[in-house]
VMD Tcl script that builds the backbone (N, CA, C; Angstrom):
set m [mol new atoms 342]
animate dup $m
set s [atomselect $m all]
$s set {name element resname resid chain x y z} {
  {N N MET 1 A -29.135 6.714 16.063}
  {CA C MET 1 A -29.757 5.614 16.759}
  {C C MET 1 A -31.208 5.480 16.282}
  {N N ALA 2 A -31.603 4.273 15.949}
  {CA C ALA 2 A -32.965 4.046 15.464}
  {C C ALA 2 A -33.960 4.121 16.616}
  {N N ARG 3 A -35.114 4.660 16.319}
  {CA C ARG 3 A -36.176 4.743 17.311}
  {C C ARG 3 A -36.826 3.388 17.520}
  {N N SER 4 A -37.197 3.095 18.750}
  {CA C SER 4 A -37.909 1.843 18.998}
  {C C SER 4 A -39.340 1.979 18.488}
  {N N SER 5 A -39.945 0.856 18.207}
  {CA C SER 5 A -41.309 0.862 17.690}
  {C C SER 5 A -42.277 1.301 18.788}
  {N N ASP 6 A -43.130 2.215 18.457}
  {CA C ASP 6 A -44.111 2.728 19.401}
  {C C ASP 6 A -45.491 2.286 18.941}
  {N N PRO 7 A -46.146 1.365 19.674}
  {CA C PRO 7 A -47.455 0.863 19.244}
  {C C PRO 7 A -48.503 1.960 19.094}
  {N N GLU 8 A -48.454 2.976 19.943}
  {CA C GLU 8 A -49.430 4.072 19.840}
  {C C GLU 8 A -49.215 4.871 18.560}
  {N N ARG 9 A -47.970 5.087 18.209}
  {CA C ARG 9 A -47.647 5.815 16.979}
  {C C ARG 9 A -48.079 5.000 15.758}
  {N N ALA 10 A -47.837 3.691 15.801}
  {CA C ALA 10 A -48.255 2.818 14.698}
  {C C ALA 10 A -49.774 2.837 14.550}
  {N N GLU 11 A -50.491 2.829 15.669}
  {CA C GLU 11 A -51.957 2.865 15.611}
  {C C GLU 11 A -52.445 4.201 15.056}
  {N N LEU 12 A -51.798 5.275 15.435}
  {CA C LEU 12 A -52.136 6.587 14.893}
  {C C LEU 12 A -51.997 6.576 13.372}
  {N N TRP 13 A -50.909 5.985 12.882}
  {CA C TRP 13 A -50.704 5.925 11.432}
  {C C TRP 13 A -51.681 4.971 10.761}
  {N N ARG 14 A -52.043 3.871 11.397}
  {CA C ARG 14 A -53.066 2.976 10.822}
  {C C ARG 14 A -54.374 3.735 10.621}
  {N N GLU 15 A -54.768 4.494 11.647}
  {CA C GLU 15 A -55.998 5.287 11.558}
  {C C GLU 15 A -55.880 6.364 10.482}
  {N N ARG 16 A -54.716 7.003 10.420}
  {CA C ARG 16 A -54.492 8.055 9.420}
  {C C ARG 16 A -54.571 7.466 8.007}
  {N N LEU 17 A -53.935 6.321 7.790}
  {CA C LEU 17 A -53.971 5.678 6.477}
  {C C LEU 17 A -55.389 5.248 6.108}
  {N N ALA 18 A -56.145 4.787 7.094}
  {CA C ALA 18 A -57.540 4.410 6.835}
  {C C ALA 18 A -58.369 5.631 6.450}
  {N N ARG 19 A -58.139 6.768 7.143}
  {CA C ARG 19 A -58.856 8.000 6.792}
  {C C ARG 19 A -58.539 8.423 5.363}
  {N N HIS 20 A -57.287 8.315 4.997}
  {CA C HIS 20 A -56.918 8.687 3.624}
  {C C HIS 20 A -57.593 7.750 2.627}
  {N N GLY 21 A -57.674 6.469 2.961}
  {CA C GLY 21 A -58.343 5.516 2.079}
  {C C GLY 21 A -59.806 5.858 1.844}
  {N N ARG 22 A -60.436 6.468 2.846}
  {CA C ARG 22 A -61.849 6.861 2.710}
  {C C ARG 22 A -62.015 8.225 2.051}
  {N N SER 23 A -60.941 8.984 1.989}
  {CA C SER 23 A -61.044 10.325 1.410}
  {C C SER 23 A -60.825 10.262 -0.095}
  {N N GLU 24 A -61.078 11.360 -0.741}
  {CA C GLU 24 A -60.837 11.454 -2.181}
  {C C GLU 24 A -59.660 12.370 -2.460}
  {N N GLN 25 A -58.851 12.664 -1.437}
  {CA C GLN 25 A -57.717 13.567 -1.584}
  {C C GLN 25 A -56.496 12.826 -2.110}
  {N N SER 26 A -55.631 13.576 -2.758}
  {CA C SER 26 A -54.333 13.018 -3.138}
  {C C SER 26 A -53.520 12.844 -1.853}
  {N N ALA 27 A -52.472 12.069 -1.933}
  {CA C ALA 27 A -51.620 11.863 -0.761}
  {C C ALA 27 A -51.024 13.202 -0.306}
  {N N ALA 28 A -50.600 14.031 -1.247}
  {CA C ALA 28 A -50.000 15.320 -0.899}
  {C C ALA 28 A -50.999 16.227 -0.185}
  {N N ASP 29 A -52.223 16.315 -0.703}
  {CA C ASP 29 A -53.238 17.161 -0.073}
  {C C ASP 29 A -53.620 16.615 1.307}
  {N N PHE 30 A -53.770 15.315 1.399}
  {CA C PHE 30 A -54.121 14.693 2.683}
  {C C PHE 30 A -53.038 14.968 3.721}
  {N N CYS 31 A -51.768 14.784 3.328}
  {CA C CYS 31 A -50.663 15.007 4.259}
  {C C CYS 31 A -50.593 16.457 4.707}
  {N N ALA 32 A -50.834 17.382 3.785}
  {CA C ALA 32 A -50.834 18.798 4.150}
  {C C ALA 32 A -51.925 19.086 5.181}
  {N N ALA 33 A -53.102 18.502 4.975}
  {CA C ALA 33 A -54.212 18.710 5.913}
  {C C ALA 33 A -53.917 18.075 7.272}
  {N N GLU 34 A -53.190 16.963 7.274}
  {CA C GLU 34 A -52.858 16.265 8.522}
  {C C GLU 34 A -51.624 16.849 9.212}
  {N N GLY 35 A -50.873 17.667 8.465}
  {CA C GLY 35 A -49.652 18.244 9.039}
  {C C GLY 35 A -48.503 17.257 9.130}
  {N N VAL 36 A -48.436 16.323 8.174}
  {CA C VAL 36 A -47.347 15.344 8.148}
  {C C VAL 36 A -46.687 15.393 6.778}
  {N N SER 37 A -45.467 14.905 6.704}
  {CA C SER 37 A -44.773 14.920 5.416}
  {C C SER 37 A -45.236 13.756 4.548}
  {N N VAL 38 A -45.157 13.968 3.253}
  {CA C VAL 38 A -45.512 12.914 2.299}
  {C C VAL 38 A -44.546 11.743 2.457}
  {N N ALA 39 A -43.273 12.035 2.720}
  {CA C ALA 39 A -42.285 10.970 2.910}
  {C C ALA 39 A -42.660 10.084 4.105}
  {N N SER 40 A -43.091 10.706 5.192}
  {CA C SER 40 A -43.520 9.930 6.362}
  {C C SER 40 A -44.746 9.089 6.037}
  {N N TYR 41 A -45.663 9.681 5.289}
  {CA C TYR 41 A -46.877 8.956 4.888}
  {C C TYR 41 A -46.510 7.668 4.155}
  {N N TYR 42 A -45.660 7.786 3.138}
  {CA C TYR 42 A -45.302 6.603 2.354}
  {C C TYR 42 A -44.456 5.617 3.156}
  {N N ALA 43 A -43.599 6.124 4.041}
  {CA C ALA 43 A -42.792 5.228 4.873}
  {C C ALA 43 A -43.694 4.408 5.804}
  {N N TRP 44 A -44.678 5.055 6.425}
  {CA C TRP 44 A -45.588 4.339 7.315}
  {C C TRP 44 A -46.510 3.408 6.533}
  {N N ARG 45 A -46.936 3.828 5.364}
  {CA C ARG 45 A -47.792 2.956 4.547}
  {C C ARG 45 A -47.045 1.677 4.187}
  {N N ARG 46 A -45.773 1.833 3.827}
  {CA C ARG 46 A -44.957 0.672 3.489}
  {C C ARG 46 A -44.704 -0.193 4.734}
  {N N LYS 47 A -44.415 0.448 5.852}
  {CA C LYS 47 A -44.107 -0.278 7.084}
  {C C LYS 47 A -45.308 -1.078 7.591}
  {N N LEU 48 A -46.500 -0.516 7.448}
  {CA C LEU 48 A -47.695 -1.168 7.980}
  {C C LEU 48 A -48.415 -2.047 6.956}
  {N N ALA 49 A -47.959 -2.057 5.715}
  {CA C ALA 49 A -48.666 -2.775 4.655}
  {C C ALA 49 A -48.720 -4.275 4.904}
  {N N THR 50 A -47.590 -4.900 5.151}
  {CA C THR 50 A -47.556 -6.346 5.374}
  {C C THR 50 A -46.514 -6.658 6.420}
  {N N PRO 51 A -46.823 -7.610 7.257}
  {CA C PRO 51 A -45.805 -8.009 8.228}
  {C C PRO 51 A -44.651 -8.694 7.505}
  {N N ARG 52 A -43.446 -8.394 7.920}
  {CA C ARG 52 A -42.269 -8.992 7.313}
  {C C ARG 52 A -41.764 -10.121 8.192}
  {N N PRO 53 A -41.335 -11.218 7.580}
  {CA C PRO 53 A -40.753 -12.279 8.391}
  {C C PRO 53 A -39.417 -11.822 8.969}
  {N N ALA 54 A -39.071 -12.365 10.111}
  {CA C ALA 54 A -37.788 -12.036 10.709}
  {C C ALA 54 A -36.673 -12.503 9.780}
  {N N LYS 55 A -35.545 -11.818 9.828}
  {CA C LYS 55 A -34.424 -12.187 8.971}
  {C C LYS 55 A -34.047 -13.632 9.252}
  {N N HIS 56 A -33.916 -14.385 8.213}
  {CA C HIS 56 A -33.582 -15.805 8.282}
  {C C HIS 56 A -34.659 -16.626 8.981}
  {N N ALA 57 A -35.885 -16.134 8.973}
  {CA C ALA 57 A -36.979 -16.871 9.586}
  {C C ALA 57 A -37.250 -18.133 8.778}
  {N N LYS 58 A -37.644 -19.170 9.455}
  {CA C LYS 58 A -37.999 -20.402 8.765}
  {C C LYS 58 A -39.332 -20.193 8.077}
  {N N VAL 59 A -39.414 -20.595 6.834}
  {CA C VAL 59 A -40.633 -20.451 6.064}
  {C C VAL 59 A -41.445 -21.717 6.238}
  {N N ALA 60 A -42.687 -21.558 6.658}
  {CA C ALA 60 A -43.565 -22.714 6.811}
  {C C ALA 60 A -44.136 -23.063 5.446}
  {N N PHE 61 A -43.790 -24.230 4.953}
  {CA C PHE 61 A -44.282 -24.641 3.654}
  {C C PHE 61 A -45.667 -25.238 3.786}
  {N N GLN 62 A -46.466 -24.998 2.799}
  {CA C GLN 62 A -47.817 -25.533 2.754}
  {C C GLN 62 A -47.919 -26.454 1.551}
  {N N GLN 63 A -48.936 -27.274 1.571}
  {CA C GLN 63 A -49.132 -28.223 0.479}
  {C C GLN 63 A -49.404 -27.478 -0.830}
  {N N LEU 64 A -48.727 -27.917 -1.877}
  {CA C LEU 64 A -48.938 -27.380 -3.210}
  {C C LEU 64 A -49.560 -28.478 -4.059}
  {N N VAL 65 A -50.366 -28.094 -5.017}
  {CA C VAL 65 A -50.996 -29.052 -5.918}
  {C C VAL 65 A -50.353 -28.904 -7.288}
  {N N PHE 66 A -49.728 -29.985 -7.772}
  {CA C PHE 66 A -49.086 -29.985 -9.080}
  {C C PHE 66 A -49.944 -30.761 -10.061}
  {N N SER 67 A -49.980 -30.311 -11.287}
  {CA C SER 67 A -50.608 -31.099 -12.346}
  {C C SER 67 A -49.793 -30.878 -13.609}
  {N N GLN 68 A -49.798 -31.881 -14.469}
  {CA C GLN 68 A -49.019 -31.775 -15.689}
  {C C GLN 68 A -49.826 -32.320 -16.849}
  {N N SER 69 A -49.795 -31.593 -17.927}
  {CA C SER 69 A -50.388 -32.061 -19.170}
  {C C SER 69 A -49.290 -32.010 -20.219}
  {N N SER 70 A -49.608 -32.387 -21.411}
  {CA C SER 70 A -48.595 -32.328 -22.463}
  {C C SER 70 A -48.258 -30.886 -22.816}
  {N N ALA 71 A -49.118 -29.950 -22.426}
  {CA C ALA 71 A -48.912 -28.555 -22.805}
  {C C ALA 71 A -48.265 -27.716 -21.702}
  {N N ALA 72 A -48.506 -28.068 -20.411}
  {CA C ALA 72 A -48.022 -27.199 -19.343}
  {C C ALA 72 A -47.886 -27.944 -18.029}
  {N N VAL 73 A -47.079 -27.355 -17.143}
  {CA C VAL 73 A -46.979 -27.791 -15.761}
  {C C VAL 73 A -47.639 -26.698 -14.942}
  {N N SER 74 A -48.573 -27.081 -14.071}
  {CA C SER 74 A -49.298 -26.105 -13.252}
  {C C SER 74 A -49.010 -26.349 -11.784}
  {N N VAL 75 A -48.861 -25.281 -11.045}
  {CA C VAL 75 A -48.690 -25.352 -9.596}
  {C C VAL 75 A -49.709 -24.408 -8.991}
  {N N ARG 76 A -50.607 -24.952 -8.155}
  {CA C ARG 76 A -51.580 -24.112 -7.455}
  {C C ARG 76 A -51.032 -23.858 -6.061}
  {N N LEU 77 A -50.779 -22.587 -5.760}
  {CA C LEU 77 A -50.209 -22.186 -4.478}
  {C C LEU 77 A -51.311 -21.911 -3.468}
  {N N PRO 78 A -50.965 -21.920 -2.177}
  {CA C PRO 78 A -51.948 -21.543 -1.168}
  {C C PRO 78 A -52.509 -20.160 -1.498}
  {N N GLY 79 A -53.779 -19.972 -1.283}
  {CA C GLY 79 A -54.421 -18.712 -1.610}
  {C C GLY 79 A -54.995 -18.697 -3.008}
  {N N GLY 80 A -54.833 -19.810 -3.747}
  {CA C GLY 80 A -55.458 -19.924 -5.050}
  {C C GLY 80 A -54.631 -19.448 -6.226}
  {N N VAL 81 A -53.401 -19.000 -6.000}
  {CA C VAL 81 A -52.573 -18.538 -7.106}
  {C C VAL 81 A -52.168 -19.738 -7.956}
  {N N LEU 82 A -52.321 -19.609 -9.272}
  {CA C LEU 82 A -51.970 -20.677 -10.199}
  {C C LEU 82 A -50.785 -20.229 -11.037}
  {N N VAL 83 A -49.714 -21.039 -11.026}
  {CA C VAL 83 A -48.536 -20.768 -11.842}
  {C C VAL 83 A -48.496 -21.842 -12.919}
  {N N GLU 84 A -48.482 -21.428 -14.187}
  {CA C GLU 84 A -48.415 -22.369 -15.299}
  {C C GLU 84 A -47.161 -22.088 -16.115}
  {N N VAL 85 A -46.447 -23.163 -16.432}
  {CA C VAL 85 A -45.248 -23.061 -17.242}
  {C C VAL 85 A -45.378 -24.065 -18.370}
  {N N ALA 86 A -45.080 -23.632 -19.577}
  {CA C ALA 86 A -45.189 -24.510 -20.736}
  {C C ALA 86 A -44.323 -25.750 -20.545}
  {N N ALA 87 A -44.817 -26.896 -21.001}
  {CA C ALA 87 A -44.058 -28.138 -20.923}
  {C C ALA 87 A -42.715 -27.929 -21.606}
  {N N GLY 88 A -41.685 -28.498 -21.023}
  {CA C GLY 88 A -40.347 -28.325 -21.567}
  {C C GLY 88 A -39.641 -27.095 -21.041}
  {N N GLN 89 A -40.303 -26.313 -20.202}
  {CA C GLN 89 A -39.723 -25.082 -19.646}
  {C C GLN 89 A -39.481 -25.218 -18.146}
  {N N GLU 90 A -38.973 -26.385 -17.744}
  {CA C GLU 90 A -38.750 -26.640 -16.322}
  {C C GLU 90 A -37.779 -25.633 -15.705}
  {N N ALA 91 A -36.830 -25.148 -16.489}
  {CA C ALA 91 A -35.896 -24.144 -15.977}
  {C C ALA 91 A -36.648 -22.877 -15.569}
  {N N ALA 92 A -37.657 -22.513 -16.335}
  {CA C ALA 92 A -38.469 -21.341 -15.990}
  {C C ALA 92 A -39.211 -21.578 -14.684}
  {N N LEU 93 A -39.710 -22.803 -14.497}
  {CA C LEU 93 A -40.404 -23.127 -13.256}
  {C C LEU 93 A -39.445 -23.029 -12.074}
  {N N ARG 94 A -38.213 -23.480 -12.237}
  {CA C ARG 94 A -37.220 -23.364 -11.165}
  {C C ARG 94 A -36.999 -21.888 -10.792}
  {N N VAL 95 A -36.932 -21.035 -11.791}
  {CA C VAL 95 A -36.738 -19.603 -11.540}
  {C C VAL 95 A -37.934 -19.032 -10.775}
  {N N VAL 96 A -39.143 -19.418 -11.172}
  {CA C VAL 96 A -40.353 -18.930 -10.502}
  {C C VAL 96 A -40.366 -19.376 -9.047}
  {N N VAL 97 A -40.088 -20.656 -8.809}
  {CA C VAL 97 A -40.101 -21.171 -7.433}
  {C C VAL 97 A -39.008 -20.495 -6.604}
  {N N ALA 98 A -37.819 -20.337 -7.154}
  {CA C ALA 98 A -36.737 -19.673 -6.426}
  {C C ALA 98 A -37.117 -18.244 -6.061}
  {N N GLU 99 A -37.778 -17.546 -6.983}
  {CA C GLU 99 A -38.198 -16.164 -6.719}
  {C C GLU 99 A -39.277 -16.120 -5.634}
  {N N LEU 100 A -40.196 -17.072 -5.654}
  {CA C LEU 100 A -41.228 -17.130 -4.615}
  {C C LEU 100 A -40.607 -17.373 -3.249}
  {N N VAL 101 A -39.634 -18.264 -3.184}
  {CA C VAL 101 A -38.954 -18.533 -1.916}
  {C C VAL 101 A -38.212 -17.296 -1.453}
  {N N ARG 102 A -37.504 -16.631 -2.375}
  {CA C ARG 102 A -36.782 -15.415 -2.015}
  {C C ARG 102 A -37.720 -14.334 -1.501}
  {N N ALA 103 A -38.857 -14.184 -2.185}
  {CA C ALA 103 A -39.825 -13.158 -1.780}
  {C C ALA 103 A -40.443 -13.480 -0.434}
  {N N SER 104 A -40.696 -14.760 -0.154}
  {CA C SER 104 A -41.304 -15.103 1.121}
  {C C SER 104 A -40.318 -14.943 2.259}
  {N N CYS 105 A -39.044 -15.047 1.952}
  {CA C CYS 105 A -38.004 -14.819 2.965}
  {C C CYS 105 A -37.936 -13.349 3.320}
  {N N GLY 106 A -38.111 -12.496 2.309}
  {CA C GLY 106 A -38.106 -11.058 2.558}
  {C C GLY 106 A -36.730 -10.440 2.602}
  {N N THR 107 A -35.693 -11.270 2.521}
  {CA C THR 107 A -34.353 -10.697 2.620}
  {C C THR 107 A -33.539 -10.916 1.372}
  {N N GLY 108 A -33.846 -11.955 0.613}
  {CA C GLY 108 A -33.052 -12.260 -0.561}
  {C C GLY 108 A -31.649 -12.676 -0.203}
  {N N CYS 109 A -31.455 -13.141 1.038}
  {CA C CYS 109 A -30.121 -13.424 1.517}
  {C C CYS 109 A -29.565 -14.759 1.046}
  {N N GLY 110 A -30.429 -15.665 0.616}
  {CA C GLY 110 A -29.958 -16.953 0.134}
  {C C GLY 110 A -29.583 -17.915 1.236}
  {N N ALA 111 A -29.843 -17.572 2.481}
  {CA C ALA 111 A -29.526 -18.479 3.586}
  {C C ALA 111 A -30.356 -19.736 3.476}
  {N N PRO 112 A -29.845 -20.871 3.966}
  {CA C PRO 112 A -30.584 -22.120 3.840}
  {C C PRO 112 A -31.987 -22.062 4.422}
  {N N SER 113 A -32.180 -21.281 5.476}
  {CA C SER 113 A -33.520 -21.199 6.066}
  {C C SER 113 A -34.487 -20.413 5.196}
  {N N CYS 114 A -33.955 -19.677 4.232}
  {CA C CYS 114 A -34.810 -18.908 3.330}
  {C C CYS 114 A -35.257 -19.788 2.206}
}
mol reanalyze $m
mol bondsrecalc $m
mol representation Tube
mol addrep $m
């Protein structure tokens, strides 16, 4: 049976990860000093790194800026990321966009809401 999420435990790990970020120790040395396993350290670091969307969550689309020249098609994504694909490589652009949608879904399930 999976354990329910414990906010106090998550906060303890946030503080622990922050302490490690300020230290100059390796993860193994830090974990030994803290009395925790390296596996737990990496599991919590991964769990707390970024919030994950709920499975099949609707993705809120934001405005994208497209531009095209004779040499390339450019897409500027929210946050300033610029994707450029050589003109005539529209199939590559489709692959990039599909991968971005899959990654933002977080599940790779291919459901219509993703």
